[in-house]
N, C-alpha and C positions, 0 to 999 in steps of 0.2 A: 302408779307407775308414771314416771316423768317421760315426756316426749321431747325430743330435740327439735331444732328448727327444720331439720330435714324430714322429720316425720318418723324417724327411727327411734326405737326405745333406747334410752341411755343404758350403756353397759352391754348392749347387744353387739355382736360382731358379725360381719358378713363372712360367709364361709370361705371366700377366696382371698380376702385381705383384711387385715386389722388396721385400724386407724393409727396404731402405734408403729407400724412397719412402713418403711419407705421402699424405694427401688433397690433391688439387689445390685451388687457390683457387676455381675454378669449382664444384667439388663442394661445398665448404663454403658458398658463397654460395647454391646451390640449396637446400641443407638449411635454412639460415637463413630463406630466403624462404618455404619451406613451413611452417616453425614459426611465422613471423610471421603468415601468412595464417590458419593454424589458430587461433592465439591471438586474432586479430581477430574471427573468426567466433564463437568462444566468448564473447568480451566483448560482442558485439552481441546474442547470443541470451539473455544473462542478464537476467531482468526486474529492475526496480527493487525492492530488498528492502523498501522502505517501502510498496509497493503503489501502485495507481493512485488518483489523487485522486477520480476518478469512483466508484470502489468505496467510498471513504469516504462520499461524498455519498449513494449509494444505500443503504448500511447505515444512515446517519443517517435517511434518509427512511423506511425500513422500520420503524425503531423509533418514529419519530414517528407513523406510520400505526397501529402497534400501540397506542400510547397513545391515539390518537383512538378506535380500536375499543373499548378498555377503558373509556373514558369513556362510550360509548354503551351497552355491555353492562351495566356496573355501575351505570349511571345516577348517576354520581358524577364531579365535576370532576377533571380531570387537568391538570397543568401541565408545561411543558417550559422549562428554562432553558438558555441557550447562552452560553458565554464564549469567549474567544480560545483557551483551552487544552482545552476539552471541553464536555460537556453532560450533563444528568441530568433526572430526572423526579420529580414530586411528586404525591401524591394527597390529596384533601381528605377528612379523617377527623375526626369529632367536632368540626367547626368549625375545624380547624387544618390547615395544609399539612404533610404528612410526606413525608420523602424515601423513595423506594422503593429497596429493596436487592435485590429478586429480579429474575431475568432476565425479559425483555430490557430491563428498565428501570434497571439499575444505572448508576451514574455512569460515563461513558466519556470517555477522553481521545482527542483526535484522533491520528492516526498520526504517526509521527516526521516532523518538519519541517513539518507542516501547522498552520495556524492559521485561525481564523474571524474574519470581520469582521461585526459585528452592529449597526453603527450607532454613534452617538456615545457610548452607554453602554458600560461595560466588560462588562456582562452583560445579555442580553435575556431576557424571560420572556413566554411566551404561555400561555393557558389554553384547554383544550378543555372545553366544557360537555357536558351529557348528550345533546345533540342532535348533537354532533360539530363544532359551529361553533367558530371560533377567531379571535383577532385575527390579521391578516395579519403575516407576518414573512419577510424575506429574509435568508438566511445565505449568505455568500460564503466558501468555503474556498479558501485559497491555499497553494501550496508552490512555491518557486522561481519559475518563469515560468508555472506552471499556475494556473488559476482556474476555479472552478465555483460556480454559484449554485443554492441550493435555495430554492424559493419555496413558502411555506405560505400559501394563499389563505384568505379569510374563510370560505368554505364548507368548509374543511378539506382541499381537494385539495392535493396535494403534487407539485411539478414539479422534476425534477433536470435541469439543463442550462445 
């Protein structure tokens, strides 16, 4: 009697499967359905790599609030400029407006795919005085079908929503 490399006798068959048979069509379809459902679950669970538009709005509002606080604490005017592609801050020093390069006031671009509407001008600018008062401004952030408005009121309050 000849013995194969696996130790089984040649010509013998296992009771549950023969070496001549492969997977059945039903078995293959079940495996494909399970893989498809697992892939769909993973795809739905992955967050947008660009982040949520509301997060951008809240981050922007926090920086604007920090600029307002700095204007009050330093008793010096601060300015915010907003364009379609980003925003930045300026401080009044020695009678001139100077760009601020330190955190959290560094120039910031909107996240990927987001853009801002600031009215008819390509760039809007507001100023916080030493009391925290500001000219009112509405900034609308848009990405795809999402839209969120950040409202800076005359008294300096900031609303995201």
